C-alpha positions, 0 to 999 in steps of 0.5 A, a space after each residue: 506550792 500545794 502538797 498535792 495538785 491534781 489536773 485542773 477541775 479535780 476539786 470540783 469533779 471529786 468534791 463529793 468523795 467518800 472519806 477512807 476509813 483510815 482518814 476518818 477521825 484524824 485531822 491531817 490535811 486530807 480535806 484540802 487535798 484528797 480531791 486533788 489526790 483522786 484527780 491524780 489517780 484518775 489521770 494516771 488511770 486514763 494515761 495508762 489506758 492510752 499506753 495500752 491502746 497504743 500498744 494494741 495499735 502497734 500490735 505489741 500488747 499481747 507480747 508486752 508485760 505491764 507492771 502497775 505499782 507505786 513506791 508509796 501511799 499517802 496518809 495526808 499528815 494524819 500519822 505524822 507531819 509527813 505525807 508518805 514516810 510512815 510504817 502505817 498501811 496508808 503509806 506502805 500498802 500500794 497497788 500491784 497489778 501485773 499483766 503479760 508473760 506469766 501473769 494472765 487470767 485476772 487472778 487476785 491474791 492475798 499473799 504478802 509481797 514487796 517491791 524487792 520482789 519485782 526485780 527477780 520477777 522481771 528477770 525471771 519473766 525475761 528468762 534471765 538468771 536471778 543473782 544470789 544477792 537479791 533477797 526478793 522472791 519472783 512473784 511467779 511463785 504465787 502462781 505455783 501456790 495458786 496451782 497448789 504446786 507450792 505450799 508456802 510463801 513469805 509470811 512477813 514483810 520488812 519495812 524501812 523508812 527514813 527522812 521524817 523519822 528512822 523507823 522499822 516495821 514487820 507486817 504479817 497478815 494479822 499483825 503490824 509491829 513498828 519501832 522508831 529511833 529516838 531523835 538525835 538533834 531535833 524531833 524530825 531529824 531522820 534525814 540526817 541518818 539512815 539507821 540506829 543502834 536504839 529504837 523505841 516501840 511505836 505501835 502494834 496493830 491487830 490488822 484482822 480486827 483493826 484494818 484502819 490501824 486506830 487501836 494501838 496495842 503496844 502498851 497492852 501487856 496482854 500482847 507482850 508475847 506477840 510483841 516479843 515474837 515480832 521483835 525477834 522477827 524484826 531484828 532478824 530481818 534487819 540483820 538480813 538487810 545488812 543492819 546491826 541488831 539494835 536494842 529495842 526499848 519496850 513501851 513499858 520500859 
């Protein structure tokens, strides 16, 4: 079957699509499947509208909390032979829109959030206590920042991927630093294990000046101090997630 198959007519309806910057200059298979991808997005949008209209007809809309998000993006095999399992933004940067309860007024934030923030957010919205073992932060805290009641928020996001490869990454507003475990049996054996004691540096991107992640700085000695700092943050996050602190081999090792 096709990797991505949209509703009938998607290829024709969206054939004149604008090529996203992170797909330009890469082969992959986006030329074949991107129109279908847009067809799927259009269908999700349309059916979300149907749900909202139904809630309004049932007079439940004003008392409902709606969360629109995704578990991953798609890089159309431009970064590896997979579609979603990569630490690049095309895979890990996803939509998140929340309406209702504490979230109203159409505000937009540039702060970093993660899917692990959603469970405590939903619990707090429902008036339920948040268990201590949860590592995420309720997103209601962002409203306190916007209202200047709170001064800081999470400055980095920890990323874990497996199956296609075992990878870890740290993303800040400015930097993306990623490491990948060396294969054990074959080049794509990440489905055989979920973590590793050894990782190789994979990439470093300056997200302020390279939003499409095309200029890998991992081997540039100019950024050694940046790499060292991010590597320490990454190891700390891995430990917090219950992993052993691994050995990370520098790109120039």
